DRENPAPA-320851 format. One record per residue (C-alpha): z negated, x, y negated; residue number from 1. Coordinates in steps of 0.5 Angstrom, whole numbers. Each point is the difference from the previous one (the first is absolute). Example, Ala and Ser with C-alpha at 12.3 -4.5 7.8 and 13.67 -1.06 7.14 Angstrom:
REM residues 2
ATOM, -16, 25, 9, 1;
ATOM, 2, 2, -7, 2;
REM end
This chain:
REM residues 119
ATOM, -169, 166, -191, 1;
ATOM, 3, -4, -6, 2;
ATOM, -7, 2, -4, 3;
ATOM, 2, 8, 2, 4;
ATOM, 7, 0, -2, 5;
ATOM, -3, -4, -6, 6;
ATOM, -5, 6, -1, 7;
ATOM, 5, 6, 1, 8;
ATOM, 5, -4, -5, 9;
ATOM, -5, -1, -5, 10;
ATOM, -2, 7, 0, 11;
ATOM, 7, 3, 0, 12;
ATOM, 1, -4, -6, 13;
ATOM, -5, 3, -4, 14;
ATOM, 1, 7, 3, 15;
ATOM, 8, 0, -1, 16;
ATOM, -2, -2, -7, 17;
ATOM, -5, 5, -1, 18;
ATOM, 5, 6, 2, 19;
ATOM, 6, -3, -4, 20;
ATOM, -5, 0, -7, 21;
ATOM, -3, 7, 2, 22;
ATOM, 7, 3, 2, 23;
ATOM, 3, -3, -7, 24;
ATOM, -6, 3, -4, 25;
ATOM, 1, 7, 3, 26;
ATOM, 7, 0, -1, 27;
ATOM, -1, -1, -7, 28;
ATOM, -6, 5, -1, 29;
ATOM, 3, 5, 4, 30;
ATOM, 8, 0, 0, 31;
ATOM, 2, 5, 6, 32;
ATOM, 5, 1, 6, 33;
ATOM, -6, 1, 4, 34;
ATOM, -3, -7, 2, 35;
ATOM, -8, 0, -2, 36;
ATOM, 0, -7, 0, 37;
ATOM, 1, 0, 7, 38;
ATOM, -4, 6, 2, 39;
ATOM, -6, -3, -4, 40;
ATOM, 1, -7, 3, 41;
ATOM, -1, 2, 7, 42;
ATOM, -5, 5, -2, 43;
ATOM, -4, -6, -2, 44;
ATOM, 2, -4, 5, 45;
ATOM, -2, 6, 5, 46;
ATOM, -7, 0, -3, 47;
ATOM, -1, -8, 0, 48;
ATOM, 2, -1, 7, 49;
ATOM, -5, 5, 2, 50;
ATOM, -5, -3, -4, 51;
ATOM, 2, -7, 4, 52;
ATOM, 0, 3, 6, 53;
ATOM, -7, 4, -1, 54;
ATOM, -3, -7, -2, 55;
ATOM, 2, -3, 7, 56;
ATOM, 1, -7, -4, 57;
ATOM, 2, -6, 4, 58;
ATOM, 7, -2, 3, 59;
ATOM, 1, -5, -6, 60;
ATOM, -1, 5, -5, 61;
ATOM, 3, 6, 3, 62;
ATOM, 6, -5, 0, 63;
ATOM, 0, -2, -7, 64;
ATOM, -1, 8, -3, 65;
ATOM, 2, 4, 6, 66;
ATOM, 6, -3, 2, 67;
ATOM, 2, -4, -5, 68;
ATOM, -2, 3, -7, 69;
ATOM, 0, 7, 3, 70;
ATOM, 6, 0, 4, 71;
ATOM, 5, -3, -6, 72;
ATOM, -4, 5, -5, 73;
ATOM, 2, 6, 4, 74;
ATOM, 7, 2, 1, 75;
ATOM, 2, 4, 6, 76;
ATOM, 7, -2, -1, 77;
ATOM, 1, 2, -7, 78;
ATOM, -4, 7, 2, 79;
ATOM, 5, 1, 5, 80;
ATOM, 6, -2, -4, 81;
ATOM, -2, 5, -6, 82;
ATOM, -2, 6, 5, 83;
ATOM, 7, -1, 3, 84;
ATOM, 3, 0, -7, 85;
ATOM, -3, 7, -2, 86;
ATOM, 2, 3, 7, 87;
ATOM, 7, -3, -1, 88;
ATOM, 1, 3, -7, 89;
ATOM, -3, 7, 2, 90;
ATOM, -6, -1, -4, 91;
ATOM, -5, 4, 5, 92;
ATOM, -6, 1, -5, 93;
ATOM, 0, -7, -2, 94;
ATOM, 1, -2, 8, 95;
ATOM, -5, 5, 3, 96;
ATOM, -5, -2, -6, 97;
ATOM, 0, -8, 1, 98;
ATOM, 0, 1, 8, 99;
ATOM, -6, 4, -1, 100;
ATOM, -4, -4, -5, 101;
ATOM, 1, -6, 3, 102;
ATOM, -2, 2, 7, 103;
ATOM, -5, 4, -1, 104;
ATOM, -4, -3, -6, 105;
ATOM, 2, -7, 3, 106;
ATOM, -4, 2, 6, 107;
ATOM, -6, 3, -4, 108;
ATOM, 0, -6, -4, 109;
ATOM, 0, -5, 6, 110;
ATOM, -6, 4, 3, 111;
ATOM, -4, 0, -7, 112;
ATOM, 1, -7, -1, 113;
ATOM, -3, -1, 7, 114;
ATOM, -6, 4, -2, 115;
ATOM, -1, -3, -6, 116;
ATOM, 0, -7, 4, 117;
ATOM, -6, 3, 4, 118;
ATOM, -4, 2, -6, 119;
REM end
């Protein structure tokens, strides 16, 4: 049990650091009120998690990469917070675009990740 917790924590540390780095980099390149960084991170995460699931790795690798790294790398709470902010500020186009891109491409990329893993 302690080993499993360590795997999740270790993966989570690197996932959070990767998210922080990519988010900071994206905000410098594309300064915008639209959350491009969160969108990119979550779409990358969808593909990678699909790939991990498709590979059928053993439990330890799934804990390290699937639960730990990907759990900290992707950010459902930030996605929801940013979506609600668009809604509250009545930025309807951004609200609908963000939800549509996140859900549609998130599912598509997860399936593509699974397909890529089986090749």
